N, C-alpha and C positions, 0 to 999 in steps of 0.2 A: 135935534138938528144936525145934519151932516156937516162936520167940520173940515174934515180932510179924508181922503182915500186914495189909494192907487188905481187909476183908471186902467181898463183893459183895452188893448188895441181894437178898432172897430173891425178889422180884418188881418189875418196873419199872412196874406198873399198879395203881392203886387205883381202886375203884368207888365213886362217889358216887350209890347208887341205879343207875339205868341209864346214868350218864354216867361214862365211863372218864377218869381223870386219869392222863396217862402222864409219867413222869419225863423222858423225852426231849424231849417238847413243852415241858414247863415250862423246861427249861434253855435250848432255844431263845428261848422268849418273854422269858425274863430277860435273856439276851444282848442281844436287841433293844432292850430298855428301857434297858439300860445304855449302849448305842451311842448312841441318840438323846439320852439326858440329857447325857452328856459331849460329844457332838457339838454340842448346842445351847449349852452354856457356851463352847465354844472359838469357835462361830460368832458369838455375841454379843460376845466379847472382840475378834473381828475386825472388828466393826463392822456385822454383820448384824441381821436383825430377829428377834424371838421368833417361833417357830413355823414358821420356814422349813425347818429340819432335819427336823422332824416331816412336814411338808407334802411334801418330796422322798422322805422314806422310804417314804411310802405307795406310791411307785412302785418304789423300790429293792428293798424287802424282798420282795414278791411275786415280782419277777423273779429275785431272788436264791435264792429257795426253788426256784423252778422249774429255774433253771440248775444249782443244786447237785444236785438230783434227777436231772436229765438226764446230767450228768457221771457220777454214780455208776451209772445204769442202763446207760449205753453202755459204760463201761469194765469192768462187771461183768455183762454181758448174760447170761451163762450161768445167773446166780442166778434169771433170771426167764424166759428163752425157750428153755432147754435141755429135754431130755426129762424128763418127770416134775414141771416146775415149772408154776406158774400165773402167766401174764403180767400178771394184774390186781394181783398183789403189787407190780408196778412203782410203782403209784399209792399204795400203803401207806407213805407218807412217815414215819408215826409209829412205824413198826418199825426205824427208823434207816436211814442211808444218804444222806448229804448230801456231795458233793464240794466242797471249798472252792474249788478252781479253777473250776468252773462257776458257783458262787455270786457269785464276785467279778466274773467276766465278764459274766454276765447282770445281775447287781445294778448293775454300772456302766452298762449300757445303760438300764436303768429310772430309774437317777439322771440320766443324760443328758437323758432325756425330761422328767423333773421340773425340772430345771435350766433347760432350754430354755423351758419354759413360764413359768418366773419370771424369766428374762433374767440367770441367774446363771452365771458361769464354773464348769464341773464341776471343774477342778483346785482351785480354792478351796475348794469344798464337800467334796471328797475329802480335802483336807488337814485340815480341821476334824474329820472323821469318823474318819481313820486310827487313832488309838489307841483309839478307841471300838469299832472294828471287832475289833481285836486283843482286847480284853477280852470282846467278845461271843463270840469263838472261845474264849477261856478258859472262859467259862459253857458253851457248847455242849457242850464235850468231855465235861463230865460227864454228859452224856445217853449216851455211850457206856458208862459205868460202870454206868448203870441197865439197860442192854440186855446187859451183859456181852460186849462186843464191842470189837475193834480192840486187843487186848492184844499184848505182846511176847513175846519167848522166855522159856522156863522159868528161873527164877532162885531163889536162896535168901536173897536181900537181906532185910532186915527189913521193907522197905516193899513186899514183893511182893504183887501183887493175887491174891486167892484167887477162882479161877473155880469155881462149883458146877455151872453148866448143862451139860448134855451134849447140847443140841439143835443142829442144824445142823452137825454134825462137832466140836463143842467136846469138849476132853479136860479134865475137871476137875483142877486143879493150882494151882501158883504160877508166876506170870508177871510180867514187867516191865510196871508200869502205864503204858503209853505214853499213855494218856488223861491222865494226871496230868502226864508229862513235858511233853506239848504244852500243856497248861493252863498250867503254870508258865512255859513259854517264851513263851506269848502275853503274859502278864502282864509279863514282862520286855521284850518288844517295845513294849508300850504305854508303859512308863516311859522306854524309850529314845527313842521318837518325841516324847514329851512334852518330855523334856530337850533333845534336838536342835533341837526346833522353837523353844524359848526361847533357847537358846545361839546358834544360827545364823540365826534369823529366816527359816525355810524357807518358801517360797512357790511358786505356780505347779504345784502338784502334787508336789513334792519330798518333803514329809513323808509322803504316801501311798507314794510310791516307796521310801522308806526303810523303811516297814512292811513292803511287799511283799518287799523283798530280804532284810530281817533275819528275816521269817517263814520264807523260803525255806531259809535256813541251817539252821533248826532242825528244819524238817520233814524235810531231807534225811536227817539223822542218825537222827531218830526212826523214819523210814520203815524204816531198815535193821533195826530191832529188832522190827518187826512180823512175825507169823507167818500172818496171814490170808491167804488165797488172793489173788494179784494176777497181772496179766499181766507179763511180763518181757521187755524188749528188750536183747539183747547182755549177758544175765545180771544185768541191774538192773531193778528194779521200775519200772513206768511212771510213778508218781508221784515217784520220784526223777529221771527225765529231765524231767518237767514242772517240777519244782523248779528243775532247772538252767537250763531255758529262760527261764522267768519271772524268775529271778534276774538272768540277763544282760539281759533286756529292762528290768527296772526300774533296774539300774545305769547302762545307757546313756542311759535316759530322764532320770536324775538328773543325770547329766554334761552332756548336751546342754541340758537346761533351764537348769541354772546358768550356762551360757555365753550362752545366747541371751537369756534373762529373768532376771537376777539380782534378788536382792531379794524383796520380798513385794508382793502387790496393794495398792494404796492403797484401792481400792474393790472390795468383795466382793459387795455387793448394791446395785445402782443405785437401786432403788426406795427403799431406806432413805435413801439420800443426797438423792434428791429430795423425799422426805417431810420430811425435817429441814430442807432448804433452803426449801421451801415455807413451812414454819412460821416460819422465822427472817424470810423476805421478808414474810410476812403481818404479823408483829409489827412490822417496819420500816416496812411500808406504813401500818399503824394509826398509828404514831408520826408519820410524815409527814403523813397526812391530819389528824391532830389539830393538827399544827403550823400546816398550812395553813388549818384553821378559825379558829385563833387569830389567824393574821395577817390574815385577811380581816374578822374581827370588830374588830381593832385599827384597821384601815383605815377600816372603816365608821364607828367612832367618832370618828376623826380629821377625816373628810369631815363628819361631822355637826357637829362644833365649828367646822369652817372655815365651814360654811354659816350656822351661828348668827352667828359673827363678822361674816360679810358682810352679813347681814341687819341687825345692828345698826348697822353703818357706814352702810348704805344709808337707814335710817330718820333718823339723824341729820343727814345731809348736806343734805337740803332744808330742814330747819328752820334750821340755821346761815346757809345761804344767803340764806333770807328775812330772817333778823335782820340780817345785813349790809346787804341792799338797804334795809330800813327805817331803819337807822342813817345810811346814805348819804343818804336823802331827807331825813331830819330835818336833817342838817347842812347839806344845800343849802338847805333852807327856812329855816333859821335864819341863814343868811348874808345873804340880802337884807333880811330884818327888822332885822337889826343895822345894816345900811348905811342903811335908812330913817331 
C-alpha cells in the first residue's frame, strides 16, 4: 500500500496569456538572486563595496548559463544531433539541461572578466560567493522536479518521487528523488563553507575550493542513483569521473594555497580602501586648513597689535625729546640770570 510519496507537478509551465511561466526558469532565477544576496552580505563583511557582487554577477551569470548548456549538449549530444532529433532543441534551455561543471567553469571566466575590470582579486570574490552558489544549486535542482527529470532508481521508500510523465522514454512509477538529495546536500555544503570560513578564516580562494570539493563528494554518490541515459567510461558514468577529477583539483588547490598564502586577504577591493582613505584624508586636510587659517588670523592680529604699539611709541618719543630739550634750555637760561 502506498503510504506516502512526493507528487510530481502535473505540468511545469503556466501561461499568463501568451507569456509562458516555466518552473525550471523560476528556480534558476531564484537561485541567482539568493547567490547574489548572500554573496553581497559576505563581500561587505570582508570590506568590499555595495553593488560589486551584482556588477560582477552580470558577467558571471550569462557565461555560466552558456557554459552549463554547452556541457550538457556536448555530453548528451545524441539528444539533439542523432537521427530523428531537432538540433534547434539544443538552444531551448528552458526545457532543462544545465551541467554544473560547465556552468562553474565558464561562469568563472565571466567572473574573472568582471573582477579584472574592477581591479578585484577573483579568489576573494569567489570565496564570498561560494556558499551562495551552493544555495543557488539547491534552488535550481527543484527545476528538475518541475520537468520530471533526473530521478533515481525505483524505490518503495516513503519519500519516493512519483513520476507520471511517459514522454522521452520515461516510465511512470516511484523513484529516488535525486533532485531532492542533491538540493539538501547543497544546503549542507553552504552551511559547511560558512562555518569553516568563520572558524578557520579561509581566504585566497580556499572557501570556494572547499565548496567545490564537498559538492563533488555528494554528487559522486547521488550520480550512482540516477537512471537517466549517460556516457560511461570504464563502467562508470562520465559525471562520476568529472567529480573525481574536480575533487582532486580542488583539494590540491586548497593545500597549496594554504601553504603559499596563509590567512585571508586584508584588502579585497582596493577602490573601497582608496575611497575611504580619501575621505579621511579630506577630513584631515579640512582640519589642517582650518587650523592654518586660524594660525594666520592669530598672527595677523598679533602683528596688528605690535604695529599699534610701535606707532604709539614713535609718536610719544619726539614730544618727550622736545620737552627735555626745552627743560635743559630753561635751566641753562636760568643759571646766568641767577648769577647776575
